[in-house]
C-alpha positions as CSV (number, residue, x, y, z in Angstrom):
1,M,-14.5,-20.9,-12.3
2,E,-15.6,-17.4,-12.2
3,R,-14.2,-14.9,-14.4
4,I,-14.3,-11.5,-13.4
5,R,-16.5,-8.6,-14.3
6,N,-15.8,-4.9,-14.7
7,Y,-17.5,-2.5,-13.1
8,I,-18.9,0.3,-15.2
9,N,-21.3,3.6,-14.8
10,G,-23.6,1.7,-11.6
11,E,-23.5,-2.1,-14.1
12,W,-21.5,-5.1,-14.1
13,V,-20.1,-5.6,-17.1
14,Q,-18.6,-8.9,-19.0
15,S,-15.6,-7.5,-20.7
16,E,-14.7,-7.6,-24.6
17,A,-11.0,-8.6,-23.3
18,K,-9.5,-11.6,-25.6
19,G,-7.3,-12.1,-23.0
20,Y,-7.4,-13.1,-20.0
21,G,-5.1,-13.7,-16.5
22,D,-5.4,-16.7,-14.1
23,V,-5.7,-15.9,-10.8
24,W,-4.5,-18.2,-7.5
25,C,-5.0,-19.5,-4.5
26,P,-1.4,-18.9,-3.5
27,A,-1.6,-21.6,-0.2
28,T,-3.4,-24.4,-2.0
29,G,-1.5,-23.6,-5.4
30,E,-5.3,-23.7,-7.2
31,K,-6.6,-21.7,-9.8
32,I,-9.2,-19.6,-8.5
33,G,-10.5,-17.7,-11.5
34,E,-10.3,-15.8,-14.8
35,V,-9.8,-11.5,-14.5
36,P,-10.4,-9.6,-18.1
37,F,-7.1,-7.7,-19.7
38,S,-9.5,-4.8,-20.6
39,T,-9.5,-3.5,-23.9
40,D,-8.8,0.7,-24.6
41,K,-12.4,0.7,-25.5
42,E,-14.0,-0.5,-22.0
43,V,-11.2,2.2,-20.1
44,D,-12.3,4.6,-22.0
45,K,-16.3,4.0,-21.2
46,A,-15.5,3.6,-17.6
47,V,-14.1,7.3,-17.6
48,Q,-16.9,8.8,-19.8
49,A,-18.8,6.8,-17.2
50,A,-17.0,8.9,-14.7
51,K,-16.9,11.9,-16.9
52,K,-20.2,12.2,-17.3
53,A,-21.8,11.5,-13.5
54,Y,-18.8,14.5,-12.5
55,W,-20.8,17.5,-12.6
56,E,-23.9,15.8,-11.0
57,W,-21.8,14.4,-8.1
58,R,-19.6,18.2,-8.3
59,C,-22.8,19.9,-7.1
60,T,-24.2,17.2,-4.9
61,P,-23.8,19.1,-1.4
62,P,-20.6,16.8,0.8
63,L,-22.6,16.2,3.6
64,T,-24.7,14.4,1.1
65,R,-21.8,12.2,-0.1
66,A,-20.4,11.6,3.0
67,R,-23.6,9.6,3.9
68,Y,-23.0,7.0,1.3
69,L,-19.4,6.6,2.4
70,F,-21.3,6.5,6.0
71,R,-23.4,3.8,4.6
72,L,-20.9,2.2,2.8
73,K,-19.3,2.2,6.3
74,N,-21.9,0.2,7.8
75,L,-22.1,-2.0,4.9
76,F,-18.1,-3.1,5.2
77,E,-18.8,-3.9,8.5
78,A,-22.0,-6.1,8.4
79,A,-19.5,-8.5,6.1
80,F,-16.3,-8.1,7.2
81,E,-15.4,-11.5,8.3
82,D,-16.7,-12.2,4.4
83,I,-14.1,-9.3,3.1
84,A,-11.5,-10.8,5.4
85,R,-11.3,-14.7,4.1
86,T,-12.0,-13.9,0.6
87,L,-9.1,-11.8,1.6
88,V,-6.9,-14.4,3.2
89,T,-8.1,-16.7,-0.3
90,E,-6.7,-14.6,-3.2
91,E,-3.7,-12.8,-1.5
92,G,-2.7,-15.6,1.1
93,K,-1.9,-13.6,4.2
94,T,-3.3,-14.9,7.6
95,L,-7.0,-14.3,8.9
96,D,-5.5,-12.0,11.6
97,E,-3.7,-9.9,9.2
98,S,-6.6,-9.8,7.1
99,R,-8.9,-8.8,10.1
100,G,-6.3,-6.0,10.3
101,E,-6.1,-4.5,6.5
102,V,-9.9,-4.2,6.5
103,R,-10.3,-2.6,9.2
104,R,-7.7,0.1,8.0
105,L,-9.7,-0.2,4.8
106,I,-13.3,1.0,7.3
107,E,-10.7,3.3,9.2
108,N,-10.1,5.3,6.0
109,V,-14.0,5.3,4.6
110,E,-14.6,7.1,8.4
111,H,-12.1,9.6,7.9
112,A,-13.0,10.4,4.3
113,T,-16.7,11.4,6.2
114,G,-14.8,14.4,7.8
115,V,-14.4,16.5,4.6
116,T,-16.9,18.9,6.1
117,T,-14.0,19.9,7.8
118,M,-11.3,18.8,5.4
119,M,-12.2,20.1,2.4
120,T,-13.1,23.9,3.9
121,G,-11.1,26.8,2.4
122,Y,-10.1,30.2,4.7
123,N,-10.6,33.9,4.1
124,L,-9.3,37.3,4.4
125,E,-10.8,40.9,4.4
126,D,-8.8,44.2,3.8
127,I,-6.1,42.5,1.7
128,A,-6.1,46.1,0.1
129,Q,-8.7,48.8,0.8
130,D,-11.9,47.4,0.0
131,I,-10.6,44.4,-1.9
132,D,-11.2,41.2,0.2
133,C,-10.1,37.7,-0.4
134,A,-11.1,34.1,-0.4
135,A,-9.6,30.4,-1.2
136,E,-12.1,27.8,-1.4
137,R,-11.3,23.9,-2.9
138,Q,-13.1,22.7,-5.1
139,P,-13.4,19.3,-7.2
140,L,-11.6,18.4,-10.9
141,G,-12.8,15.8,-13.1
142,V,-12.5,12.1,-12.7
143,F,-8.9,10.6,-11.3
144,G,-8.5,6.8,-11.3
145,M,-5.9,5.0,-8.6
146,I,-3.7,1.8,-10.3
147,A,-3.5,-0.7,-7.6
148,P,-1.1,-3.6,-5.6
149,F,-1.5,-7.0,-5.0
150,N,-0.3,-6.7,-1.5
151,F,-3.2,-5.0,0.3
152,P,-6.0,-6.2,-2.3
153,A,-8.6,-4.6,0.4
154,M,-7.0,-1.8,2.4
155,M,-4.7,0.0,-0.7
156,P,-7.5,1.3,-3.0
157,W,-9.0,2.8,0.0
158,F,-6.5,5.3,1.0
159,F,-7.1,7.4,-2.0
160,L,-10.7,6.3,-3.3
161,P,-13.0,7.4,-0.2
162,Y,-11.2,10.2,-0.3
163,A,-12.0,11.1,-4.3
164,V,-14.9,10.6,-3.5
165,V,-16.2,12.6,-1.0
166,C,-14.5,15.8,-2.6
167,G,-16.6,15.9,-5.3
168,N,-14.8,14.2,-7.9
169,T,-15.6,10.9,-10.0
170,Y,-13.5,7.6,-9.7
171,V,-11.4,5.0,-11.6
172,L,-10.3,1.8,-10.3
173,K,-7.8,-1.0,-11.6
174,P,-7.2,-3.4,-8.7
175,S,-3.8,-5.8,-9.4
176,E,-4.7,-8.4,-11.8
177,Q,-3.3,-10.9,-8.9
178,V,-5.9,-10.3,-6.8
179,P,-9.2,-8.8,-8.3
180,F,-12.0,-10.6,-5.9
181,T,-11.4,-9.0,-2.9
182,Q,-12.3,-5.0,-4.7
183,T,-15.0,-7.3,-6.3
184,R,-16.4,-8.1,-3.2
185,L,-16.1,-4.2,-2.0
186,F,-17.2,-3.3,-5.1
187,E,-20.8,-5.2,-4.6
188,F,-21.5,-3.3,-2.0
189,I,-20.7,0.1,-3.5
190,D,-23.7,-0.9,-6.3
191,E,-26.0,-2.0,-3.0
192,C,-25.1,1.7,-1.4
193,G,-26.2,3.2,-4.3
194,F,-24.0,5.4,-5.5
195,P,-25.0,7.2,-8.5
196,E,-24.4,6.6,-11.8
197,G,-20.6,6.8,-13.0
198,V,-19.2,8.2,-9.8
199,V,-17.5,5.0,-9.2
200,N,-16.4,2.2,-11.8
201,M,-13.4,-0.5,-11.7
202,I,-11.8,-1.6,-14.8
203,H,-9.9,-4.9,-14.6
204,G,-6.6,-5.7,-16.2
205,A,-2.7,-5.2,-16.8
206,K,0.5,-3.4,-18.3
207,D,-2.0,-2.1,-21.2
208,T,-4.7,-1.1,-18.9
209,V,-2.2,0.7,-16.8
210,N,-0.7,2.6,-20.5
211,S,-4.2,3.3,-21.0
212,M,-4.9,4.9,-18.3
213,L,-2.1,7.0,-18.0
214,H,-3.0,8.0,-21.6
215,H,-6.4,9.3,-21.3
216,P,-6.9,13.0,-21.6
217,D,-10.3,12.8,-19.5
218,I,-8.2,11.5,-16.4
219,V,-7.5,14.4,-14.4
220,G,-5.0,12.4,-11.7
221,I,-2.9,8.8,-11.1
222,S,-2.8,7.7,-7.5
223,F,-0.2,4.4,-7.8
224,V,0.7,1.9,-5.6
225,G,4.0,-0.5,-7.1
226,Q,7.6,-0.6,-7.3
227,S,10.0,2.1,-7.6
228,S,10.9,1.4,-11.4
229,T,7.0,1.7,-12.6
230,A,6.0,4.1,-10.0
231,R,9.0,6.6,-11.1
232,Y,7.3,5.6,-15.1
233,V,3.9,6.8,-13.8
234,Y,5.3,10.2,-12.9
235,K,7.1,10.5,-15.8
236,V,3.9,9.6,-17.8
237,C,2.1,11.8,-15.5
238,G,4.0,14.6,-16.0
239,E,3.9,14.3,-19.7
240,T,0.3,14.1,-19.9
241,G,-0.6,17.0,-17.6
242,K,-2.2,15.2,-14.5
243,R,-1.8,14.9,-10.7
244,V,0.3,12.2,-9.5
245,Q,0.7,10.2,-6.2
246,S,2.8,7.1,-7.2
247,Q,4.9,5.5,-4.2
248,G,7.1,2.5,-4.8
249,G,9.5,0.4,-3.3
250,A,11.4,0.3,-0.3
251,K,14.2,-1.1,1.8
252,N,12.8,-0.4,5.0
253,S,16.2,-1.3,8.5
254,I,15.8,-1.7,12.0
255,V,18.2,-0.4,14.3
256,V,18.6,-2.0,17.3
257,M,20.7,-0.2,20.0
258,P,22.6,-1.8,22.8
259,D,20.4,-0.3,25.7
260,A,17.0,-1.2,23.9
261,N,14.7,-4.0,25.2
262,L,15.3,-7.1,23.4
263,D,12.5,-9.5,25.5
264,K,9.9,-7.2,24.5
265,G,11.2,-5.6,21.1
266,I,11.4,-8.8,19.7
267,P,7.5,-10.3,18.9
268,S,7.3,-6.6,16.9
269,L,10.6,-7.1,15.7
270,I,9.1,-11.0,13.9
271,T,6.3,-9.1,13.2
272,S,7.9,-7.0,11.2
273,F,10.2,-9.1,9.2
274,F,7.8,-12.0,8.7
275,G,4.1,-10.5,8.9
276,C,2.7,-11.0,5.3
277,A,5.0,-12.9,4.4
278,G,7.4,-9.5,4.2
279,E,5.5,-8.7,1.0
280,R,5.1,-5.0,2.2
281,C,6.1,-1.7,1.8
282,L,6.5,-1.4,5.4
283,S,8.0,-4.4,6.4
284,G,11.4,-4.5,8.2
285,S,14.3,-5.8,5.2
286,V,17.5,-5.0,7.2
287,L,18.5,-5.7,11.4
288,V,21.4,-2.7,11.9
289,A,23.0,-4.3,15.4
290,V,25.0,-1.5,16.9
291,G,27.5,-2.4,19.7
292,D,27.8,-5.4,21.6
293,V,23.8,-6.0,21.1
294,Y,24.4,-8.3,18.5
295,Q,25.3,-12.1,19.8
296,Q,21.8,-11.7,21.8
297,L,20.1,-10.2,19.4
298,K,20.8,-12.6,16.8
299,E,20.1,-16.0,19.3
300,K,16.2,-14.4,19.9
301,F,15.5,-13.1,16.6
302,V,16.3,-16.1,14.8
303,A,14.9,-18.9,17.5
304,A,11.6,-16.0,17.3
305,A,11.7,-17.0,13.4
306,K,12.4,-20.6,13.8
307,S,9.2,-20.7,15.9
308,L,6.8,-19.3,13.5
309,K,4.1,-21.6,12.2
310,V,3.7,-21.1,8.4
311,G,0.8,-22.2,6.9
312,N,-2.9,-21.4,4.6
313,G,-4.0,-18.2,6.1
314,L,-7.2,-20.1,6.5
315,D,-6.3,-22.7,9.0
316,E,-6.2,-22.1,13.2
317,G,-2.8,-20.9,14.6
318,V,-1.1,-20.4,11.7
319,Q,1.1,-16.9,11.6
320,M,2.7,-16.4,8.5
321,G,1.2,-17.8,4.8
322,P,2.8,-18.0,1.3
323,V,4.3,-15.3,-1.3
324,I,1.6,-14.4,-3.7
325,S,2.8,-16.7,-6.9
326,T,5.1,-19.2,-8.5
327,K,7.1,-16.2,-10.0
328,H,6.8,-14.5,-7.6
329,K,8.5,-16.8,-4.5
330,E,10.7,-17.8,-7.4
331,K,12.1,-14.2,-7.9
332,V,12.9,-14.8,-3.6
333,L,14.2,-17.3,-3.8
334,G,16.7,-16.5,-7.0
335,Y,17.7,-13.6,-4.2
336,I,18.4,-16.1,-1.4
337,E,21.1,-17.5,-4.4
338,K,22.8,-14.1,-4.7
339,G,22.7,-13.7,-0.8
340,V,24.9,-17.6,-0.6
341,K,26.5,-16.3,-3.4
342,D,27.9,-13.0,-2.5
343,G,29.2,-14.5,0.6
344,A,26.5,-13.8,3.9
345,H,26.0,-16.5,6.2
346,L,22.7,-17.9,5.8
347,M,21.2,-18.4,9.4
348,L,18.0,-20.2,8.4
349,D,17.0,-21.8,5.6
350,G,13.2,-21.2,4.2
351,R,13.6,-22.4,0.6
352,N,12.9,-26.3,1.4
353,I,9.7,-25.6,3.6
354,K,7.4,-28.3,3.9
355,V,3.6,-26.8,5.2
356,D,1.3,-30.3,5.6
357,G,-1.9,-30.2,3.3
358,Y,-0.7,-28.1,1.2
359,P,2.4,-29.5,-0.7
360,N,1.7,-26.8,-4.4
361,G,1.3,-24.0,-2.3
362,F,3.5,-20.8,-2.5
363,Y,5.1,-21.1,0.4
364,I,8.7,-19.8,1.4
365,G,10.1,-20.3,5.3
366,P,11.3,-17.3,7.2
367,T,14.7,-16.7,6.1
368,I,18.0,-14.9,7.8
369,F,21.2,-14.4,6.5
370,D,24.1,-12.9,8.9
371,G,27.1,-10.9,7.6
372,V,25.8,-9.1,5.1
373,H,26.9,-6.2,3.5
374,P,25.2,-3.2,3.0
375,D,26.4,-3.3,-0.7
376,M,25.5,-7.1,-0.9
377,S,21.8,-7.8,-3.3
378,I,20.0,-8.9,-0.6
379,G,21.5,-5.6,1.3
380,K,20.4,-2.7,-1.1
381,E,17.3,-4.3,-2.9
382,E,14.1,-5.0,-2.2
383,I,13.4,-8.3,-2.1
384,F,9.4,-8.4,-1.2
385,G,9.6,-11.4,0.8
386,P,10.4,-13.0,4.3
387,V,13.6,-13.3,4.2
388,A,16.1,-11.0,6.8
389,S,19.4,-9.7,6.8
390,I,21.4,-8.1,9.7
391,V,24.0,-6.0,9.5
392,R,26.8,-5.1,12.6
393,A,27.4,-1.6,13.1
394,D,30.0,0.0,15.3
395,S,27.8,3.4,16.4
396,L,24.4,5.0,16.0
397,D,26.4,6.9,12.8
398,E,27.4,4.2,11.3
399,A,24.0,2.7,10.8
400,I,22.7,6.1,10.3
401,G,25.3,6.3,7.3
402,F,23.8,3.3,6.1
403,I,20.6,4.0,6.1
404,Q,21.2,7.1,4.5
405,K,23.4,5.1,1.6
406,N,20.4,3.4,0.5
407,E,17.9,4.6,-2.5
408,Y,14.9,4.1,-0.7
409,G,13.4,6.0,1.9
410,Q,10.0,4.4,3.4
411,T,10.5,4.2,6.8
412,A,13.4,3.3,9.3
413,C,12.7,1.7,12.8
414,I,15.1,1.9,16.1
415,Y,14.8,0.2,19.0
416,T,16.2,2.1,22.4
417,S,16.0,3.5,26.0
418,S,17.5,6.8,25.0
419,G,15.2,9.9,24.6
420,K,18.5,11.4,22.7
421,T,19.4,8.9,20.6
422,V,15.7,8.4,19.0
423,R,16.0,12.2,18.5
424,D,19.4,12.6,16.5
425,F,17.6,9.3,14.8
426,K,14.3,10.9,13.6
427,Y,16.4,13.9,13.3
428,R,18.5,13.2,10.9
429,V,17.1,10.0,8.8
430,E,16.4,10.3,5.3
431,A,12.5,8.1,5.3
432,N,9.6,9.3,5.7
433,M,8.2,7.1,8.4
434,I,9.8,6.6,12.0
435,G,9.2,4.4,13.9
436,I,10.3,3.7,17.7
437,N,10.5,0.7,19.7
438,I,7.6,-0.6,17.2
439,G,9.1,-2.9,13.9
440,I,6.0,-1.3,11.5
441,A,5.5,2.7,11.5
442,A,2.2,2.5,9.9
443,P,0.1,5.5,10.6
444,M,-3.6,5.4,11.0
445,A,-5.7,6.9,8.5
446,F,-5.7,10.2,9.8
447,F,-1.8,10.8,9.0
448,P,-0.1,10.7,5.3
449,L,1.9,7.6,4.9
450,G,4.1,7.2,1.7
451,G,8.2,7.8,0.9
452,R,11.0,9.6,0.3
453,K,14.1,9.1,-2.5
454,G,13.6,5.8,-4.4
455,S,10.1,5.2,-2.3
456,F,8.1,8.5,-3.6
457,F,7.7,10.1,-7.0
458,G,4.8,13.8,-6.0
459,D,4.8,15.4,-3.2
460,I,1.2,14.1,-1.3
461,K,0.2,10.9,-0.2
462,G,-2.3,9.0,0.6
463,Q,-5.0,9.3,3.6
464,G,-3.9,11.6,6.3
465,R,-4.9,15.7,6.1
466,E,-3.1,16.9,2.8
467,I,-5.0,14.3,0.5
468,F,-8.3,16.7,0.8
469,Q,-6.0,18.3,-1.5
470,F,-4.5,16.0,-4.2
471,F,-8.1,15.6,-4.6
472,T,-9.4,19.5,-5.1
473,D,-7.8,23.2,-6.7
474,T,-7.6,26.5,-4.7
475,K,-10.0,28.4,-6.2
476,I,-8.9,31.9,-5.1
477,L,-11.8,34.6,-5.1
478,I,-10.3,38.5,-5.2
479,E,-12.9,40.8,-5.4
480,R,-14.2,44.3,-4.5
481,W,-17.6,45.8,-4.9
482,F,-19.1,49.7,-5.6
């Protein structure tokens, strides 16, 4: 049984932790490893290693820093399939989904190599008589990231490569539920030859998070997880003077208008609601049928969901894997029970699904409720599982009103053939990412990814152009020479 190690100052280190957590394979229900709950002392060792490495790394030319990422990108490409399979084993999603995630990881590494353009400042002569002014971007020090379980490979790399290529040093804490994927990636970081202390990884749970949040030598934190924790991270970083980008949960609505092309739209709708077993902040959660599209949409949607093959993501032809853990499975099942109790019509019940060969896996089949009211628990709260709620609306205004009422503002999508409807929808809806005739509004690495309202706390999102601002300070030089 493998015990996961920390990576501190360029070395793999066995943790001094007294407590360890279990790591499970969701598809089989088997224990596959143990992860340490690292101590405050170990967190401090990682931070001090990063702090010590900072100045020399900060003085390294940006192009030289980028060359480490070029080498790392090539190592990731060579091990692409191995990384994807490691991800499937510990997180549960299908192999195709994992391949897509690893591809997004690599795209962020590629995008970060544009630092010599993205980190440039600006200047203006003669802001006053014989006085010039310039703005230069400079790194800040040690940054940290607290990662979620649902994208073990990709999510830390919305932040890490940008921080490092800008001249900062880094401490990453992966989710304790999925430590193997980042461990594999850090083996390539080690092989790549980064200077000691530039990139560090510390494992742990809540106490490790708090140790990072309160550490005086960490200047900024990136977080992705549920909104209650995101609010807490945002609050503590404010109190301790840290920069922060804290991404929370979601309750995404997908609106289907009467003029939508259902035959072309259904495949992406199904992927949106049930891809990655619904465990992603960009998943569809509420299907809003506007006007007389309701009956036809419902029939096609349910029929397509019924045809999905659920199983071990490493097996051929599987389209949806298990959820992450027994605990999370119980949480999702609890929401299904709430939906039934509140009077919603359970059209497709995934509670008792059986997967041949894997009796102990954490499986829930596609589940669809009809007759959902926006005030029901399943209509307004984040479930984070393969549960879809169908809501009827008489008009676009009613559909938009439903979206605006929800506390989250991650993404919203609409299916329609009308340009006027699209403009009205994207203009009015209070969500950060808008999808038009696609079910998942997931931007590429060169555009920002985040949310609004209860889905994001901070001002600068992950990836995109703006993230270079998060990891640098704009120093202003005003000069006059006699």
